[in-house]
N, C-alpha and C positions, 0 to 999 in steps of 0.2 A: 504493499500500499502507500502512498503517495505522502508527503509531508501533512499536507493540509486535510489529508482522511485521517492521520492520526492524531493531529490536533482535535478535531472534528471527535473521536474516539474520548479522548481526554475530557474535553467539555461532556461528553455526555457521561461519564462521569462524578465529575463535578454536582452535574445536576442531579445524579442520582443518591450520590452522599444527603443531599441537601432534601431528598423530601424520603430517606430513609426507605430506600427501595434495595433492598439486600439479596433479592434474585436477579435484582437487573447488574449487580454491582459484580455477582458472582459470574454471573454469564459472559463478562468481560475479560473474564482472567482466564488465563490457559492452565492446562492439566498441571502443570509445573512452576505454578506462579511461587513468585518466593517475595514477602514484605518485609524489610529493614528498615528498623531505625537506625541512624546515624549518630546519636548522643555520645556523648565519652563519658558524662557521671549524669546522675546517680547510676549505681548497675539497673534499677528495677524498669530503667527506661529502654534498656539494652536488650531487643527481643527479636525473633524470626517468625513471624507468621505464613501461614499456608492459606489457599485462595478461599477457604472455610470462615478461616477465625478473620482474615482481611474484610470481609465482606460483612462481618458481626462488628465491627467499629466502630458506624453513626450510630447503632441504637445504642451500642455500651457508652460512648461518649455522652447521648442524648440523655442518659439516663442520670447526669448528675447535675443539670441544666435547666432550667427553670422553661426552655422549647428547645425542639429539634436543634441541633447545628448546623449552622451552614459555611460555607466557604466560600470566600468571594476570590476571583482567579483574578491576580493585580498585572501579571505580564506572561508573556509564552514565548518559547523559544524553541524553536523542532530543528534537526539536523536526522537525516538517514531514519531509522527508528526509535531514536530516542526522542521525547518531549520533556523541555526542562520546565516547570511552572513555579510562580511566585504566589503564594497564597496569603487569605488571612481568613480569624475568622472573631468576633466582637460578642460574647455571650457571656450569657448571666448565670453563674453556678445557685442551688438550690440555698444556699446559705447567702446570699447577695451578694457573692465578691461578683467581680466581673474578668471574665477570660478572654484576653483580647492577644492571643497567639498570632505569630510569623510562621510562615512556613513557607521552605522547597522541597517541593517532590519532583525527583526524576523516574520518570517511567521510561521503561522498555517493552516493544509491542513486534509482536509477529505473527504476521496476517490479521491485522486486529484484532489480537487481544493480547493480553498482560503478561509478560515473563515475569514481569520483576517491576517494585516500586520501592524507591528511598526516601525515608523522611526527614529532612533535617527541620527541627525546631526550635524554640527556646525553652532547652530543660529546667531552667532556674524558675521560669514561669510554673511551667508543668510540675517540678518537683513541689514546686510550692504549697499550689493549689489543687493538686490532682493525688499527691503520696497520700496513701494510710498508714504507711508507716510500719507495718506488719511482716513480716517474711514473708508467709505463706501465701499475702496478698501479692508482694512482689513477686514470688514463684508462678503464680499466677497469669500473672500480665506477661511473665517472659514466654512461657510457652503458649500460651493462648487458651490455655484452660480456664473454664471460668464464668467465660465471655458469654455461653450460650445459654440461654433462660432451660433453666430444668420443665419440663412439664408438669411436674408436680407442682412448681410453685406460680401463683398466681401474679399477676402485673401489680397489685396490692404490696405483696410481701415484697416485692422486688424494688416496689421505690423505698416502699420504707428502710429498707437495708441501703440504699442509695442516699438517703436520708439520715441516718445515722453515722452513715461516713463521710458525707459534707459536713456534720456536728462535729466531729473527730476532728476535720481540720480547720477548723472557724478559730480567728482567734482573735477576735472581738464581738461583740456582742451585737445582735441583728438590728435592723432599722425598726422593726416595729416593736424592739424591748420597752416596756416600762420605765417612766420618769422615777428615777430614785430621787430623792432630796440630797442635797448637802448634809454631811454630817458637821454637826452643830462643834465648836471648838471647846462647848462644854462638856463635852465627852470626856475631855482630856484633862480637864482643870476643874470639875465639879467633885468634891469629895462625897458626897453622895452618891452618886452614880460608881464611882471606883469602890463603894463600898456593898454595891448590887452585885458589882464583876467579884469582889471578893468572896462574897458566900453566896452567892448562885453559880458561879463560874469555876473559879481559878482552885476552888481548894474543893471541888467534885471532878476532878479531872488529872491525868497525868499530868506533869510537869518534866524537863528534863535538865533536871541535877549536873550531870556531866556525861563522860565518858570513859571507858574502862581504859582508854588510854591514858588517863589523868593519873591513873593509880597502876604506875608497871611492878610494883613486887610486894610483899608483903610489908608491913607499916606503912604505907603509901596511903594519905586522905589528905582531902579538900574540907572548905568548908562550903556549904552553899546557905546563901541568905533571902528569902524572897520570901514576901505576901507574913510578913512579921516569924518568922520562923529562922530560927540557925540553928542548922543540923549539918551533922559530921561527916561524911563520904567515907569510910575506911575500908582498905583490903585489909583481912584476918591473915594470922599465920597458916591458914589452913588453904590463903590464897580465895576465900569467901569474900565478894563486897557486901559490906551492911552499912544503912543509914542508922545514926544513931542522934536524939537531941539533947542537950546539955539539958539535964536537970536543975540544976540551982544557978547562982551565980558562984562560981568557981575559979578557983586560979588554973588557969590553964596556959599553958608556952605561948609565949608570943609569936612562934611561928605557924601556930596552928589557924591564928586569922588571916594569914596571906593564902589567896589562892595559888595550888600548884602543888606537885606531888613531895610535900613537904616527907620526911622519916624520923620526927622524935617522938619520944612517946608520952603518951597522955597519962596525965597523974591525975584525971577529972573524972566524978562518978556520972555515966552517961546512963538513958535509958535506950536501950535496944528495938529495932521494928516498931520507932514511932509515928514513921511516916511509910506510905506506901513507894517502892521501887522497884524499876524495871531495868533488867543489865539492856544495853545496847551494845 
């Protein structure tokens, strides 16, 4: 076929993509067809598909958009059996973000059918907006599995799955998120509110007192002082970490009152197990 005929086949492919015609796309590909992306990174965007997988791409992409994907031809150049196309899309994802990627396609044809398509696009944008971030999802994208809808799944289930994926990708609140009033400065200065937090929140939850690395060996300890409590966290001779509260106003070596892995003797009566402790 001549150059103009090959260009016409490519234009027909763009039309089929824009109307979501998988059967027409499949019919345009040869039996030995191969599609490949030419991104260098990330790994999940490096994949090769056969003709069946390639024909399902429009519906798969459209599933994460508010409307079927539309590819627009910007420019086209042809020589022999090769057609090169600059294209772009400007779509809105389910989470409201804009997906406006730019593409360069290289089509190879034989007897009016595609034998190979190579796609170059902005992998940074695809990584930011489309990456699911789960290895099993990445492997499905690489080998083409998981793109066909199972006969047991309804369109509703598919839509719900895509919506959940879009929510995982979202990095800001939706446009229709309800307005929340600003936090008044008194939340940080009001003694009454601080007491409510103390009694109703902080005294009823786990608190991070320190890290086990701060107690490298037997005899190591540090002082935890929060919420009106003074607690000595120590590692015993048996290696066990224990919290203890000071029972009375007593003489305690000065080094006890400094944070860090101090190792000096404690000559004070203490009450073991006075607070809850979770090792980290």
